[in-house]
N, C-alpha and C positions, 0 to 999 in steps of 0.2 A: 659643804655639799657633800660631795664623796662621800668623806667622811664617817657622814649622820648617816645616808646612808648604807652605808659597811654594816655599821651596829646591829642592825634591826636583822640580818646576819646569823647572828650567835645564837645558837640552840641551849635554850638554859635546860638547864642539871633538871627541873622537873616532867622536859618532854623527855630526856632521858629516863626518869622513873616512870613514865608513861609506859612507853616500851621495855622495860625492864619487866613491868606489871602482866604485860603478852603472856610475857616469855616464862614468870614463876607462876601464872595461875592454873592447879591442876582442873581448871574447867576449859581450857581452852584446846580441842579435839583435835588441832592440826601439830601442838606441840606435842600434844601425848602419843600422836599415832608417829610422827617422828620418829622418839624416846623408843616406842612399842618394837618397833623395826630395828635398831640398836639392839634393845637385850634379847634380842633372838641370836645374836651372835657374843652375848657375856659383856662383861664389862669393860672400858675403853682399853685398859689396864690387859684384860685376856685376847684380845681383839690384837692388839697390838705383836702381843707377843705371839700371838700366833703368824703373822703377818713376817717379821720377822725367821724364825722358823722357816716359810717357805718359799724369801726369798733372800735365802743363804747359797753363794755358789753352790756349795759343796753338794748340801740339798736338795736342788735342782739338778745338776750332774747326776745325781743317783739318779732321783729322778725317772731324770730321761734314760741311763740305762737300761731301767726294769719297763719301763712303754713303749720308749721312739729310741730306740739304739744305733735308730738310721743317720740319726744328727750327731752322733757322739765324733766320730772322723772330724768332722770340719771342725766342732767346738777344739776338739784338738788340736789339730791345725791351727786353727787360729790362736789359741795359744802358748802356743809353742811359737810365731810368727812374732806374737809381741814379746815374747822373754827371748829372744836373739836380737829385738831391735833391730827386724828387719825391715820396717817402714821406715817413713823421711821425718828424720828431728825433724825440728822447728826453727832449728839456725841452717839445716843440708838446705832446708826449701828455701828461706829467707835468701841463701845465695844461690839456689835455684834459678830460682829471678830475678834478682838484682845485680850478681853477679859479686866485687869484692865493694860498690857500693852499702851492702848492709850488713858488712863489717861494721860502719861506722853511722849508719843511721839509728835515730832514736823513736823506736817503733813505741806506738799510745799502748802503753800494757794496760791502762788503765781503763781504758772505749775499747777491750776487748769485743769483736761482735763471735758469735756464738753461733757457728754453720750446721744449719738445718734443713733438714733431706723429708720430702712426704710424696705421700707417705708411699711407708713403708713395708706394702704387705704382708713379704712372704721371707722365711729363713734365711732361703737357699742364695736373694738378690744381695746380701747382708756379706755372705761368702765371695761374693761373682764380684761385687766392687772391692773386697779386699784386698782379691791378686788384683785385679787391676790396678789398687794404691801403689803395690810392691812394684809392681812392673812397671810404669808409667813416674812414679815418687809423684803419686798425686795425695793428696787427702782426705783421710774416713772425716765425715760429718761428727761431732760430739750430743747431736741432739736428732732423733727420731720420733718422726707421724706416724702411727699407725691406726688407717679405719681400715682392718678388718673386720668380720663378725665375731665377736669372741665366741662362742658357740662352735661354728667351722675350727678354727684355730685350738678350741680346746680340746676336740677329738683326735685333729692329726697330731698334735703335739707341739704345734709353731710356736704357742703361748710363751712354753718354760723354754724354749729352743733360743725362740728371741731373747728373752729377760733375762740369759747368759749369758747370752755373744754379746748385748753391751757394758754387765758387767764386765767381762775379760779385755772392752778394749776402750770402757772406761765412757760412758754415752749414757747423755738420758735420756729417756724414750716417751711416749706418753700412746695409749690405747685410747677407745673409742666403743665406751658401753653400749649394747644392744637395744638398749630404751632409749629411743627415740622416732621418729618418723617413721623413718623406713619400716619398722615393728611391725605398724598400721595402730599406734595409738591414739591417730587422726583418724576417727573410719570416714571420714568425709577429703580423705586423698587415699588415692594411690600406690604407687612406689617411684619411687624416685625422678619419672618421668613427669611427676605433677610438683616439683618442687620448691616452684615460683611460690605452692599455696603454703609452703610453710614459715610465711614472712607474716600468718594470719596469726602465728604460736608457732613457735618454730618444735612441733613435734613432742613437748611432753605434758601433755593434758592432763587435766583430774589426778587419776589414783597415780600416772608415771612417773610423775616426782621421788612419792619412795616406791616406787619396783627401780628406780635409778640408785636409792642409797642399796635397795634391797642387793642390787647387784653387785653395787659396787664393794659391798661388805664380804660378798661373797667370794667375786676373785679377790681381794685385800688377803680375805684369809685363807684363802688355800691357794694361791700362786703366786701371794708378794706383789699384787700387782699394788703399786702405792701410787700413781697419778697416768689421771684421768684427759681427757675433753671432755666440757661442760658448755653445754648451749641453749641453756633457756637460765633468767635471771632467776625461777624458781631453783633449778636444783643448784643454782650456783648458792644460794642464799641458805639451802641442806650441807651443802660442801663447806662451807665456812660454820655450820653450826658442831655439824662431824668434829672437826678438828677444833674448835672450843672446849668443845665436854672430855678433851682425851686421844682424839683417833687422828692418828697420823696420818690426814688422808693430803693428796698435793692436786692441784689439776690447774690445768691452763683450761683459760677461755679462745673460745675459738673464733675464727672468721667467724660462722652464722651468729653468732650473735649483735654482732651489726654497731661494735663499737666503734662509731665514724668520726667522731667526734669529742673535744678534749671535754664537755660535760658529761657525755653518755660514763666518756671511762672516768669524771672527778666520784660521778654515782658507782661504782662498779668501787674503787678505791678507797672511797668513804667506806661500804660495807665491809671491807677488808681490814679496816681502822678499827670498827664497832667493834669486830669479831674476834679481831685478834688476840693473842693469849696472853699475859701479864708479860713476857718476855717481848715482846714486842711482834713477835711468829706467824704468819699466815699461811692458808692452803693457798693460795697465790702464789702461785709459780711463775705462771705466763701467761700474755695479758694480747691476743691474737689480733691485733687491727683488722678492721674493715680495708680491703682493696682500695676506698676513698679518698685515705686521708691522705692529707700532705703530711712531709715535712714539719711545718708550723706548729700543724697541729700537736704532732709527737713529741716536737721543744716544747711546745706549751704545757704539756699536760708531765713533761720531765718534772716541773720546776712545783706539780703537786705531788708529784711520785716522791719528792725530794725532801720536801716537806712534812710530810706522814712518814720519814726513814723506812720509806721502802726500795729506796734504788739500788741496794743490794737481794732484798729480798723478791720483785718484780719485775722477770725480765720483758721486756717489751719486743713481741714478735711483730714481724713486719714481711708480707710478701715480697718476696726478689721478682720471682716468677711462680709461674700459675700455669695451670691446664690450658691447652690450645682452646679445649673446648669446653662449653655447657656450663661458665664459671664470670669470664667476664670478656669485654671488647680485646681481642687482638689486636696489633701486636704488644704487649704486658708488657716491661722490664725495669724495675728500677734498681736497676742496680748505680748508675750515676748519683741520683738521689740518696742512694745508701753512702756513697763517699761523705758527700757533706756531711749527714746526716751522727753519723759514727763522730766523727771531730768533735759536736757538741755535747752526743747523747751515751749517756753509759750502758754498759747495760742493755747491748741491743740482741736482738738474734735475727740472723738471713734466710728467711725461708725459702726454699726451694721447691713450688708444688709442678713445673713445668719446666722443661727447657728452655735454650735460649728460640726465642720466637721465630730467628729463621732457617734454625735446628728443626725445629718442630711441622714447620712447615712443607720439608722434605719428606717428612718421614710419611708411608703409606698409611698408617695407624698411628694419628697423633697423639697426643694425652688426654684422654676424657673424665673430668670429675666422675659420671654417672659409669667407669668402670672399680670404683670404687666397694658398688654394691653387690657388683653381680659374686654369683658362687665361682667358685675356686675349681671347679669337677666342669659348669660351665664353661669355665673360660676356657680348657684346656680343651673339649671336647670343639669348641666352637674354631681350635687354631690361632687363638689368637695369644697365647703362652708367652711368647717367643715376643712379640708386639709390645704388651707391657712390662715386660725386663729392658726390652730397647728402653720405653718410656722412663722407665726406672734408669736407666747407665745416663740419657740427657738430662734428666735432674744429676746425676750423681756431678756429670762435666758440667753442668751450669753453677754447683753450688765451689765447685774446683775454678772459674772461671772468678767469680766471687772475693774466692783467697787470693789471687796472682792479683784483682783490682784493686785490692784492701791493701796489700807489702805491698802494692808498686805507688801509695800514697804513703804510707810509712803511717799503718794502720794495721793492726794487730788484729789473732780473730782466735777463734778457741775450738780446736780439734778436735776427735777421739781421746781422751786425755793420759788413755792408759800408753797408746801406740806413738803420739807423735810428739813424744818425750823433747824436755829442755836441756840443753848440754853445761 
């Protein structure tokens, strides 16, 4: 009986042909409008060539030297510390945590967990934690998530400085484009104080999906920003389409998309497979789960991910800690669950968006997700700059607590790959 029912789930080739007919019909306006936006920037080959130039480290450093030289000294210092191997190696770190036991313990390198921190709003913060990592033999994350306004950081030069820092330390990073609900795209909502209203449509209505494409191509071609956050089913599809026609976009799906069960994730992965390139590649490099998911949901979806040959391509990004205010009920700490999950599921990212709850509750200004939407000038004027830096340091500490827990359980991690070398 079960197999009889299963047979009805097969998708016929005729259905795929009907879908193809939509994309290939020049009368379908939404497809033509998408292509029109792309063609403003040239052919896919021209677009990728511009992005490669803009993302070259020497090009970025020259740009900084000319337009915001105040960041050069910190970047030079970071390069020097990397080249002189001032950061703790993986072997040294394991010995620090486990002593002689580390020499004989077989670590699960095939299940290494990516250390991720969010949100890394400001370039100077990277330098602060780098100093701390050297002084206290801590680990720099290998993945940084950013939610700072693009226009603001373009103007002060931190957009390029941060990108250069990531290249120096060997970490991936994600930018969040300005075309989202807080830009006024939903006329029925105010600012972030009405964020619950976004669940009626997460802030990219009507023409804003195409504006997102336009904004992405601007930052991709002019600043080499390749990987961005995606938070709407429409722009997820457009990201798939950009990649399909030859543009080397990468994106991760935000927690706000709401992948909170294996069937939601199945739909996301089906889209990734449908629009993958002939070589099997997809622009979907990270799937950020809803905070509500259980280990079982991630384990079940890992079966699908593997079946679709995405196990090495699509990272499952899971919140281990969260901002103390405005996002989840506290206390929230999934570290113990991660230790169990990492033994079963490959290609995981441990995301730290808050300090450990017992630390957060002691802070005069605990981390608040709404701080992401504030102007830098307003933060400084209010006297909250040091508070937000402390929040980031708490996240850095939480990231290192996770690395320690993984190590104590014979599990491996991925830290900044140019800094924490294997001997």
